[in-house]
C-alpha positions in Angstrom: -49.8 -27.0 -2.3 -48.6 -28.5 -5.6 -49.2 -25.2 -7.3 -47.2 -23.4 -4.7 -44.2 -25.7 -5.1 -44.4 -25.4 -8.9 -44.5 -21.6 -8.6 -41.5 -21.6 -6.3 -39.5 -23.9 -8.6 -40.5 -21.8 -11.6 -39.4 -18.6 -9.8 -36.1 -20.2 -8.9 -35.5 -21.3 -12.5 -36.3 -17.8 -13.7 -33.9 -16.2 -11.2 -31.1 -18.7 -12.2 -31.7 -18.1 -15.9 -31.7 -14.3 -15.4 -28.4 -14.5 -13.5 -26.9 -16.6 -16.2 -28.1 -14.2 -18.9 -26.6 -11.2 -17.0 -23.2 -13.0 -16.7 -23.1 -14.3 -20.3 -24.2 -11.0 -21.9 -21.5 -9.1 -20.0 -23.9 -6.9 -18.2 -21.9 -7.0 -14.9 -19.5 -4.1 -14.7 -15.9 -5.2 -14.1 -14.0 -1.9 -14.6 -11.8 -1.0 -11.6 -12.5 2.8 -12.0 -16.3 2.3 -11.6 -18.4 3.2 -8.6 -19.6 0.8 -6.0 -23.3 0.1 -5.9 -24.8 1.0 -2.5 -25.6 -2.6 -1.9 -22.1 -3.8 -2.7 -20.6 -1.0 -0.6 -22.7 -2.0 2.5 -22.6 -5.8 2.2 -19.0 -6.6 1.1 -17.3 -5.1 4.2 -19.6 -7.2 6.4 -19.0 -10.3 4.4 -15.2 -9.7 4.4 -15.1 -9.2 8.2 -17.3 -12.2 8.9 -15.1 -14.5 6.7 -11.9 -13.3 8.3 -13.3 -13.8 11.8 -14.4 -17.3 10.9 -11.2 -18.5 9.3 -8.6 -16.8 11.5 -7.3 -18.7 14.5 -7.4 -17.4 18.1 -3.6 -17.4 18.3 -1.9 -14.4 20.0 1.2 -12.7 18.7 4.2 -14.8 19.8 6.6 -11.9 19.3 7.4 -9.3 21.9 6.3 -5.7 21.0 9.7 -4.1 21.2 11.7 -1.6 19.1 13.6 -4.4 17.3 10.4 -6.1 16.0 8.7 -2.9 15.3 11.6 -1.7 13.2 11.7 -5.0 11.4 7.9 -4.7 10.7 8.4 -1.1 9.5 11.2 -2.2 7.1 8.9 -4.9 5.7 6.0 -2.5 5.4 8.2 0.0 3.5 9.4 -2.7 1.1 6.1 -4.5 0.5 3.1 -2.4 1.6 3.8 1.3 1.2 3.1 1.5 -2.5 -0.5 0.6 -2.0 -1.2 1.5 1.6 0.9 4.7 1.9 3.1 5.8 4.8 2.3 7.3 8.2 0.8 10.7 7.9 0.8 10.8 4.1 -2.2 11.1 1.8 -3.7 7.8 0.4 -1.5 6.3 -2.2 -2.6 7.2 -5.8 -1.6 3.6 -6.8 -3.7 2.1 -4.1 -6.7 4.2 -4.8 -6.8 2.9 -8.4 -7.9 -0.5 -7.1 -11.6 -1.4 -6.8 -12.2 -1.3 -3.9 -9.3 1.1 -3.0 -6.5 -0.2 -0.8 -7.1 1.2 2.7 -4.5 3.1 4.8 -3.6 0.5 7.4 -1.6 2.6 9.9 -4.5 3.5 12.2 -4.5 0.8 14.8 -6.9 -1.5 12.8 -9.4 -1.6 15.7 -11.8 -3.9 13.9 -9.4 -6.8 13.8 -7.5 -8.6 16.4 -3.9 -9.8 15.9 -4.7 -13.2 14.6 -7.2 -11.9 12.1 -4.6 -9.4 10.7 -2.1 -12.2 10.5 -4.6 -14.4 8.5 -5.4 -11.5 6.2 -1.8 -10.7 5.4 -0.8 -14.4 5.0 -3.7 -15.5 2.9 -4.7 -12.3 1.1 -8.1 -11.2 -0.1 -9.2 -12.6 -3.5 -10.4 -10.2 -6.2 -9.1 -7.1 -4.4 -5.4 -6.9 -5.4 -4.4 -8.0 -1.9 -1.9 -10.9 -2.4 -1.2 -13.8 -0.1 2.0 -12.7 1.5 2.5 -16.1 3.1 4.4 -17.2 0.0 6.9 -14.4 0.3 7.1 -13.6 4.0 7.9 -15.8 6.9 5.4 -16.1 9.8 7.7 -14.0 12.0 7.8 -11.3 9.4 4.0 -11.3 9.2 3.7 -11.1 13.0 6.2 -8.2 13.0 3.9 -6.4 10.5 0.9 -7.1 12.8 2.8 -5.6 15.7 3.5 -2.5 13.6 -0.1 -2.1 12.5 -1.7 -2.6 15.9 0.7 -0.1 17.5 0.9 2.3 14.7 -0.6 5.2 16.7 2.2 5.0 19.3 5.4 4.3 17.5 8.8 5.4 18.7 10.4 8.1 16.4 13.0 5.6 15.2 10.4 3.2 14.0 8.4 6.0 12.3 11.6 7.0 10.5 12.2 3.4 9.4 8.7 3.2 7.9 9.1 6.5 6.1 12.6 6.4 4.7 12.8 5.1 1.1 9.2 5.7 0.3 8.6 7.8 -2.8 7.8 11.3 -1.6 6.4 13.8 -4.0 6.5 16.3 -1.2 10.3 16.0 -1.0 10.7 16.4 -4.7 8.5 19.5 -4.5 10.6 20.9 -1.7 13.8 20.2 -3.7 12.3 21.9 -6.8 11.3 25.0 -4.8 14.6 25.2 -3.0 16.6 24.9 -6.2 14.4 27.5 -8.0 14.8 29.9 -5.1 18.6 29.4 -5.1 18.6 30.1 -8.8 16.6 33.3 -8.5 18.7 34.6 -5.6 21.9 33.8 -7.5 20.7 35.6 -10.6 19.6 38.7 -8.7 22.9 38.8 -6.8 24.8 38.6 -10.1 22.7 41.5 -11.6 23.4 43.7 -8.6 27.1 43.0 -8.9 27.2 41.1 -5.6 28.6 38.0 -7.4 31.1 37.6 -10.2 30.1 35.7 -13.3 32.1 32.7 -12.3 30.7 32.5 -8.8 27.2 32.9 -10.1 27.7 30.0 -12.5 29.0 27.9 -9.7 25.9 28.7 -7.6 23.6 27.9 -10.4 25.4 24.6 -11.0 25.2 23.8 -7.4 21.4 24.4 -7.4 21.1 22.0 -10.4 23.2 19.4 -8.8 21.3 19.6 -5.6 18.0 19.0 -7.4 19.3 16.2 -9.6 21.0 14.6 -6.6 17.7 14.6 -4.7 15.8 13.1 -7.6 18.5 10.5 -8.1 18.4 9.5 -4.4 14.7 9.0 -4.6 15.1 6.8 -7.7 17.8 4.7 -6.2 15.8 4.2 -3.0 12.8 3.1 -5.0 14.9 0.7 -7.1 16.5 -0.8 -4.0 13.1 -1.3 -2.5 11.8 -3.1 -5.6 15.0 -5.2 -5.8 14.6 -6.3 -2.2 11.0 -7.3 -3.0 12.1 -9.3 -6.1 14.8 -11.1 -4.0 12.2 -12.2 -1.5 10.0 -13.5 -4.3 12.9 -15.4 -6.0 13.9 -16.9 -2.6 10.4 -18.2 -2.2 9.9 -19.2 -5.8 13.2 -20.1 -7.5 12.8 -20.5 -11.2 9.2 -19.5 -10.8 8.3 -22.8 -9.2 5.3 -22.9 -6.9 3.4 -20.1 -8.7 
């Protein structure tokens, strides 16, 4: 019996020393662009879900699910969440996919979590994932509005969908503007060659195409800057002079 105990203690010491050696020698990969191990990919989602279920309360959403609260949630989502988690119907965010693990697209009903669990996740964040604790920047009502949006994201009124989409950076829109301006340019040049347009009218058309494209790009930039400014205002309100960080 004594030999068995000594063997178990020795094995435990060896395991601890091995783990310490792996950590101290830098053998654990920490790069965000690496691949998950199969063990990590299977275990971590289970650990995450179990921890959230354990720590979240059983509270129900105190806010009514109406257009006003859904629009407010969509506005907050657009300002705070869209860069990582993308917008309804869009491809996954390139920025969000650069995290390890990648930031998921949230607008799918979130069937694995109840309202209070989503509220806890948003408020307290998830360590070592890039998901911040929004409780320091958003009020409880704003978080509950986000929860309402996420849980009802598959059946949103058109006005709410528009609120969530407007202001988000849209490569598709810039592509459409580019193609439209290029088409306008080609048609104007052909019409000028065929004598259908005078030189002055052709120049005006080409200038209009350029202004149209530049105006679309400028609008996208302004909307992006406004969104970032609103985010910083929220942070400064919660943390004046960087206090509390």
